[in-house]
N, C-alpha and C positions, 0 to 999 in steps of 0.2 A: 546486492545493494552496496554502494560505495560511500564510505565515510558518513554514515547517518547518525553520528554521535552529536549530542547537544551543542558542543563547542564549535562545531563546523556548520557551514551553510548546508542545510538539509534539503534534498540530498546532494552530495557532491557531484553526482552524475547527472543532474537535471538537464544541463544544457545539451549533453550528448543524447539523453533520453528524448528530448524534444524532437530532434531530427529523426530518431529511430522509431519512437512510438507512434509518430504521425503516419508511419508506413502501415500501421496495423489496421488496415481496412480490407475487407474481403467479402466472403460469401454471404448468404442470406439467413434470415431468422426462420426458425421453425423446422429445421431439418431433423430427421430422426437420427439420433446420435448413438450409440452403443449402450452397453450395459451400465446402469448407474452404479456408482460406488456407494457404499453404506458405511456409516461411522458406528462405533460401538454403542450399544444401548446403555451399557454400564462400563465402569472402568475395568481395564484388563489387569489381572493380577501379575505381579512381577514373576519372572522365572524364564525358563528356556522356551524359546519360540521356534516352532517348526516353519521353515521357509518353504512355501509351495514350490513345486517343481517348475511351474510356469512363471516366467518373468511378469507376465500380465497379472497373474493372481497374486504374486508377491508384492507388486507395487500397489495393487488394490488393498492388500492387507496393511499397508503402511498409512492408509487414510484414517484420520487426519494427521498432519505433520506440523511441527513447530520448529522455528529457528532460534538457536541460542545466539542471537545477534549481538554485535558490539562487545564481544568477549574474547574468544581466542583469535579472532581476526582483527581486534583492536591493535592500534600501533602507538608506541612501540611495545607496550605490555598489556596484559590481560585486563587490568583495571584502568587503563589510561582514558577510556571513554565513559567513565562514570559508573560502571557496574562493578559489584563485588565479585570476587572469584566465584566461578561456578562450583556448585556443591552437589552431592548426591541427593540431598533433600530437595533441591530445586528440580532435578530431573524426576524425582518421585512425585512431586507436585504436578508436573506436566503430565505424567502418566495418569495420575489420579483424576485429572480433568478430562480424560477421554482421548488424549493424543496417543497414537500408536507408534509414532516415529519422531525422531528429532534430527534436524540438520545441524551439523556442527561446523560452521565456517572457520577456517584456519588461515591466517596469514603467516607465511614462513620466512619472509624476507628479513625481518629484524633478528632472526634466530638462525641465520644460515650464512655461510661464507659466500661472498659475491664472486669468488673466483674458484676455479676447479680445485678440488673435486666437489665444491658446493655442499660442504658438510653441514647438516642440521645439528644444532646444539643438542646434546644427549639429554640434558635436563628438560629442554622444551619438548622434545619428542616424548619423554616420559610423562610430562604433564598432559599433553594431548591424549596420550594413551589412557591416563587415569580417568579423564572425563569421558572418553569413549567407553571405557569399561564400566563406569558407573551407569551410563545409559543402557548399555547392553544387559547389565545385571538387573536393571529395572524392567526388563522385558520389552524394551523399545528397539525398533529398527533404528539404525544410525546411518546418516549420509555424511561422509567426511570429504573435504575438498581442499583445493588450493584456491585461496580467495583473492585478497587484494593484490597479490603478486601479479594479477592480470594487468593492472595498470601501473605497476611499479617497475617491472622488468620484462614481463612477457610481451607487453605492448611494443617493445623495441625490436621485435623479431624481424620486421621488414628491412631494417638496416644493420642488424647484428644477429643474423639468422643462426649461425652455427653455435655461438655462445649461448643464446637463449634456448635453443633446442637441447643443448648439452645440459644446461642447468635444469630445465624442465624434466628431462629424463632422469637426471640424478635425483631430483626431489622425489619423483614417484618411485624410483628404485628404493630409496630409503624408507618411504612410507610403506611400500609394499612389503619390504622385509620386516619392518616393525610390526605389521598387522596381519601377516600372512596366516597366522594360526587362529585369528579371530573367527567367530562363526559367520555364516553367510547373511546374518542379520545386519552386518556392516556392509555398506555400499561405498564405493569410491566414485567421486565426481571429479572429472578431469580438471576443469578450470571454471571459475566463476566469471560470468559476464566478460568474455574475452574480447579484447580490442587490439587493433594493430595500427599504430600511428603512421600516417602518411601513405597508406597503401590504397590501391584501387579496390573496387568491389570484387573484381576477379581475383586479385592477389589475396584479399582477406579470406575468400572462400578456400583457396588452396592452402593458406597457412593454418587455418583452423582445422581443416581436414588432416593436415600433416600432424598437428598436435594431438588430435583425437585418436588417430591411428597409432601414433607413437605411444601414447598413454596406454592404449589397449595392448599393444605388444609388450610393453614393459611389465604391466601387471600380470598378464597371462603367463609370462615366462618366469615369474618370480616364485612359483611353487606354492605348496600349502593349499589353503582354501581359496587362494587367488585364481586357481584354475577355472572355477566356475562362479566366482563372486559376481554379483550384479554391478555393472559399470555404467555410470551415468555420463552422457555426452550432451553438451549444450549447443545451441545455435550461437551465432555471433551476437554478442552482448545479451544473450538469453532472450532475444526478441522473437515473438511469435508471428513475424510477418511471413507471407506465403513463400517468397523466394528463399528465405533463410531456413524455413522448415523443409523445403524441398532439398536444399543442400545437405541438411542433416540426415534426411531420409536416405539420400544416396550414400553418405558415409556409412551409416549403420548397415545398410544392405550389403555394402562391399565387404564388411567384416565377417559376414556369414556366421554370426554368433547369436544364439537365442537369449543370452543373458546380458543384453544391452538395453539401456533405458534412455529415453530422450528427456531433456529438461529445458524449460523456458521459465520466464518470470512474467508476472502481470500486475501492474500497478494502476490500471484503469486508464480511461481517456485522459490524456495529459492535462488539458485545460481544466477539467474537473478535479483531477488528483491534486493539483497545487493551487487551484482557484486563480486562474489567469484567463485572459481573453474572454471574459464574461462567463466562465464556466462555474457558475454559482449553484447549479442544480444538476441532479442526476437525470439529465434530459435525454431526448431521443438519440442524440449523437453519442453520448456516453454509454447508453444501453446498447446501441448498435456495435460500438467498438468492442464491448465485452462479448456480446453474442458471436460476433464474427471471429474474434480471437479464439474462443473455445471451439467453434465449428472447425476452424483450420487445424487446431491441434488434433481433433478427432479424425477429420477426413484424411489428413496427410499422414498421420502416424498411428493413432489408436485403431482405426478401422483396418489398418494393414498389419496389425499384430505387434506394433511397437508401443510399449507402455510409455506414458508421459507423467513425469513428476514435476509439478509446478513448484519449483524450488523456492520461490518467494512470491508472495502476493500481499496486497494491502492497498493503502493510498500513500502517495509520496509525502504528503504534508499533514496527515491526520491519522490517528490522534497523536498529539505532541504536547505532553503536559508541561512543557517548558515555555510554551508560547500560546498566544490567543488562538482559538480554533479557526483555522483557515477554511474549513469545509463545514457547512451546516450539518448539525448532528443527524437529523432525520434523513437528509439526502445521503449521508455516508452510510447509514444503516441500510438503505435501499441497495447501495453498491455491494455491501458484504452479503446481504441476502441473495442477491443475484449471482454473485460469484459461486456461492455454495450450490445453488440450483444448476447453474451452467456446468460446473465441474462434475456433478453427479450425472447429468445427462451425457456429457462427453466422455465419461469414464476416466477422468483425470484426478490424480491424487494431489492435494493442495497442502502447501507448507506456509503457514502464516509467518511473515517476517516480523520478529519482535526485537527491537533494539534495546529494550529494557526500560525506556521512558514512555512507552506507548501502551502496553497491555499488562504484562505480569510484573509486579514490583518484585525485584530480585531480593530485596531485604526482608519485606514482610511476607513474601510468598502469597500475596493476595492480588486479585485483579484490580487494577487502578479504576476501571469502569466495569463493574460486574454486569450491568445491563447491556453494555456493548458486547461483552463476551457471550452473554446469553444469546444474542442475535447471531453471532458467529457460530456458536455451538448448535443452535437450532437449524441453521442452514445446512449442516452436515447430513440431516436426515429428512427434512421437510421444508415446505414453503410456508412463508408468512405473508399475510396481506399487509398492504401499506396504503398510503393515500398521497394525493398530489402535494401535500405539505404536512408538517407536523405542528403547525400553529394556525390559529385563527386570530387575526388582529382586529381590535376594536378601537377606533379613534376616540379618545376621551373628549375631544372637542365637539363631537357629534353624537346624536342619539344612537342607541344601539339598534342595528338592523340585522336581519338574517344573513348568515354567511354560509358559503358552500365550499365543499372540497370534493374532489373526484377520487373514488376508491379504486385501488389497484388490487383486486383479490388474489391475483397470481394463482388461479386455479382453486382457491378456497371459496367458502361462502360466508358472507357477512352475517354475524349473529347478533349484533346490537352494540349500543354504546353504554358504557358504565362510567360512573364517577365513584371511585373506590369500590365499595361493595354494592352500590346502588345502581340499578339499571334504569337508564332513561327511557321514557315512554315515546314510542313512535307516534307520529302525528302531533303530539303535544310538544315534545322537545326537539324532535327532528323528523325530517321526511327523507325518503329514499326513492329516487326515480332512476332506474337503471343503476349506474354506478355513481350518480350524483347525490352526495349526502349534504343536506341543508340543515343547519342548526337554526332553530327559530329565534326570533328576536326576544321572545319571552324567556326562553331557556337561557340565552346568552346574558340577558339582563340579570337573571338570578345568579348565574355562574360568575359574572364579573364582580358582584358584590359591591364593595365601596369604590371600585374602579381605581385603585392605586396603580401607578405605572408598573409594568412587569407582568409576570404570570399570576393571574387571578385564580385559575382552576385548571385541573388536568383531567382529561377524559381518556378512556381507552376504548378503541374500536376493536372488538373481538371477532375472530373469524373461526371457521370450522377446524382449522389446524394452525400450528405455528404460534407465534407470540402476538399479543395484542399490540396495536399501533397507538402510540401515545399522541394525543392532540392537546396542546396547551392553548388556553384562552388568555390572550395577552391584551392588556390595555396599553395604548401608546399614543403619542402625538408626534408629528414631524420633528425630528431632532433639530436642535438649534445650536449652530456654532457661533461663538462670539465673533464680532466683526473684524477684529484686527489681531495680528500676531507678529512677533519679531523673533528672530533666532539666527542660527548659523547653519551651514551645511552639515555640521556635526550634531546639532540638536535643534529640531524644529517640531513643534506640535501646535495643534489647534484645539483650544478648549471647546468642549462640546457637551451639551446637555442631551443625552441619548433619549430620555423620556420614554423608556420602555422598549426601544427598538434596538436592533443589532446591525452592525456594519456588514455589508455583503461584498461590495466591490468599489473600485475607484477608476474612473476614466480620467485621462490626462492628455490635453491637446494644447497646441499653440494657437494663436489667433488665426493663422493661415490654414488651420486644419491638420497640420503635421502632428504625429503622435509624439508625446513628450514623456521621457523617462527611460529607464534601462530596457524595458520591453517595448522596443520601438516599432515592432511589426504590427501592433494593434493598440488601440487607445486604452484598453483595460490592463492595468498594472497588476503584478503578482502580489497576492495577499501575504503579509508578513515580510516580504522582500522589499517592496516599495512603500508600503503603508501598513499600519496595524492599529487596531483599537486598543485603548487603555481604559476599560470600563470603570475600574475602581477610582481612577483619577480624572474621569470625564475628559479624556483627550482622544484625538486622532493624531497618531505619530506619523510623520513623513520621514523616511529613513535617510541616512547619509548617502546610501547608494542611489536613491531616487534623486536627491538634491544635486549630487555631483554630476548626474547625467543630463541635467537641464541646460539649455543654452543660456548663456549669460545675458542679462538685461532684457529678456523677453518674458512677457506675462504668460503664465500657464493657467488655463482654465481647467479646474477640477470639478468633477461631478461625483459625489459620493452616493452610492446606491445602498439602500437598507432593505432588509428582508420583508418589511411591511409593504414594500413597493415605493416608499417615499424616496425622494432625491433631494440633495442639498448642493448648491453651487458655491464654489470658492475660487479665489485666485491667489497664486503665489508668484513671486519674482525673485530670482537669484541675482545678486550683484556681488560677484567675487565669492567671498565666503559668507556674506550676509544674505539673509532671506527675510522677506516681508510677505505678509498675507492679509487678505481682506475678503469679506463676503461679497459675492457678486450677484 
């Protein structure tokens, strides 16, 4: 992950990811995939860990894994991106939560001479070693890498080949020397998300092969435990597309070394991961992208004896506790549940990307969203049932009627509906026809109570295994934007009465049908980048980036989509730096 700290546009790599992740299409659903990985039933005790002789078994023993993100790879210093310094207590917490390994991304650039002999600052090397040793002493496997250097200087390899290669080799010579006596529970990863500016596809393949082979040679020739240390090699940009996986397979086979591991990253179907292009739900396209990606990992590498370490996974824009939720919560839970299941079937070890503002609070050492982590943790060992949505919307302006959802059992069996400790009665409160769950009008009337806008009641659909699926009963009416607004390209918002609903997406077009806004290849603009809800202040904010991308003097038709299914029309016009808006 590149620059996913709160102060930056998150993620900094999104534009490049758009081009690359859309390549990630391939095989079919339902293939028989290899031996499933299992997570620990209880926390492992700290202490010496015996590394299995087989690389495949060793990587399986690393499941599940966690990333110490936005810390030692932060620039220019460890705390520059909002996290406190890493502590042994943090790593002990990670171990106690069931993680068996930790990936420690490191950016060396700001602590290294940019000219030969490219010396790494001794104090910085000592700090990296301290954090690595804490993790090892906690009984964790550790993956240590060269991280943001990939786009700071390694990316210049096409035009500055000799200097980049010399610096890369020097960097790994110094790392190898500093850590050569560490146990084999420490793994080295050659380079994070490698990119090569201005190169053709063929050139990129050759350059990455050269880096990976050179990394292998440097480490293996450095002595100590580096003779048979597990070495982790990436695809270009860590993308799991078929052609790039094939390239990596050929590189690994050419090394004739049983202690080599492949790595890729997975952040989901891009439109869903950032909520753009109408990607508001974990729909068939998003599910297929995930299934196909893990199938390729298995068929191209795992099935041929090469272990795969999924060095980063998550969603690119969720969770982010510094901004409004760009991905609907229940839809995100489906994604994480599916990742765990697909990884187990494919025999892939997964490493959650945690930048510090998403999952584990580095100050309190508590999960920011314990229920979310419970879903992630459950996915390590079992499947959970879900449904077509996690809300039932009841319009306040209309009589209450029966409402239906489609259950997704995911191989489990539906056991019933509960409100707290009270089990609802089938036929009276709900009916089930196949996977179609229908809540009766009588039950919904009772659950809605006084019908205040917002969540009136919460139900839990329970299944034979895994976690219950939460269903909120929500009273709403079509949101009402006030008819007129004035502002500037630097600050413009639309006062909005949400009336129990939540914003899902925004379409933006000119009168002639052209797409309007920074995302000009489709009408749906990116959540939090072009527009964002401000629920406490009853606003919809249109961002400076969106306003400055509009054609001067032309009316723009906006359609706001809400999760209830309601839509609201609006118009805005930019005149220089001034912006006006009105209901349409």
